[in-house]
N, C-alpha and C positions, 0 to 999 in steps of 0.2 A: 584155774584149770591149766593154763599155759605153763605156769611156774611148776606145777606138779608134774607135767609132762616132761619138762626140761630136767627136773630132778631124776625122774625115773630113767630117762634116756641116758643121762650122764652116769648114773649108777650102773646100768647094764653095760655101757661102754667100758667103764672101769673094771667091771668083773670080767669082761672079755680080754682086756689088756693086761690082766694080772699075770698072764703067761709070759710077758716080757720081763718080769721081775726075776732077778737072779737069786736073791737071798730070801729065806723063809720069812724073816721079819718084815721085809718089804711087801711080800705077798699077803701076809696076815693083816698088815696095816692097811693095805689097799682094800681088802675085802671088808674089814671093819669100817672103814670110812665110807665105802659104798653103801653098806647096810645101814649105817648111822644116818646117812643123808636121806634115806627114804623112811626112816623110823617115825618122823613127825607126821607122816601122811596116814598113819594107822588110825582109823576111826573105830575099829572093832574091839581090839584087845584092851585098849585104854592106856597104852604106853606112849601115845603121841605127845603129851605135855613134857615128857622127859627127853624127847628127841633132841632138843637144843643142847641140853647138858651132855648127852652122850656124844653128839657131834662135836662139841667143844673139846671134850676130853680126848676123843680120837684124833682131832685136828692137832692137839698138842703133841701127841705121839707121832703123827705124820710129819710135823714140823721139825721135830728133834731127830727123827730116824735118819735122815740123810747126812747128819753132821759127822758120822764116822765113815763116810764114803771116801775112798781115795780117788774115785773117778770124777767127782764133782769139784768144780773150782769154788773158791771162797764166795764169789758173788752168787753162785747157785745156792749154796748153803744159806747165805743171808736172805735170799729170796724166799726160801722155804720157811725160815724162822719168822721173818716179818709177815709173810702171808698167814702163817698159822696164828700169830698173835692178833692180827687184825680180825681174822675169822672168829677167834675165841672171844674177842671183845664184843663184836657185833652179835654173836650167838648169845652171850650172857646179857647184853642189853635187850635183846628180843625176849629172852626167857624171863628176865626179872621185871620187865615192863617199867623201867625207870621213867620219871616224869619229863625228861628232856629228849630232844630229837637230835640225832646225829645223822646227817645225810650219807647214805651208802653209795650213791651214784658215783662220786669221784673215785672211791676205793674200788668199785667194780670195774670201772673203765680202766683204771691204772693196772689192775691185775690182768685184765684181758689183754691190754697192750704189752705188758711185760711177758705174759705167757706166750703171746704170738711171736714176740721178738726172740725169746729163748727157744721156742719150738722151731722157728725158722732157721736159727743159727746153730743151735747145739742139740739137734734132734738125737744124735747118737748118745750123748751123755745123759739125756733125760729120759731115754727110752724105758729104763727099768722103773721109773717113778711116774710114768705117764698117766697111770690110773688115778693116782692121788691128784695130779694136776687137772685132770678132766673133771673130777668131782668138784674141786674148788672152782674151776671155770664155770661149771653149772651153777654153783652158788653165786658167783659174780654176775653171771648172765641173769639170774633171778633178780638180783639187786637192780640191775640196769633196767630190766623189763618192768618191774613193779613201779619204777619211777616214771616211765614213759606212759 
């Protein structure tokens, strides 16, 4: 219940922060990522099992999208790409139900630490992509809370 609430709150926050994005591609990516993050919560229509795949696909787009930005530094771009790859890996591990366990706690804590550092120091540069980072922070917070 708590993880679902975190997901919904982060998706709504991302949808509200989409107005900070300058480019149309960034806005569409943020909206798609916010909607994909709540997709697995759907018990009525029956598209919940496909939510992990959709979230992984949109996370790939969200990870690659900042690579053509002139405003972001190289370490920001690498942060987006590495975060996107880790999220895709864990989304596919969850969706495919492979027989081995990879702990998500260290990756969630690392993401939240880097997100906090970059948000505190480079808020102006990350302002247009804050919706994407909020959705990913919600996912990392879910990883940390499910471990506790």
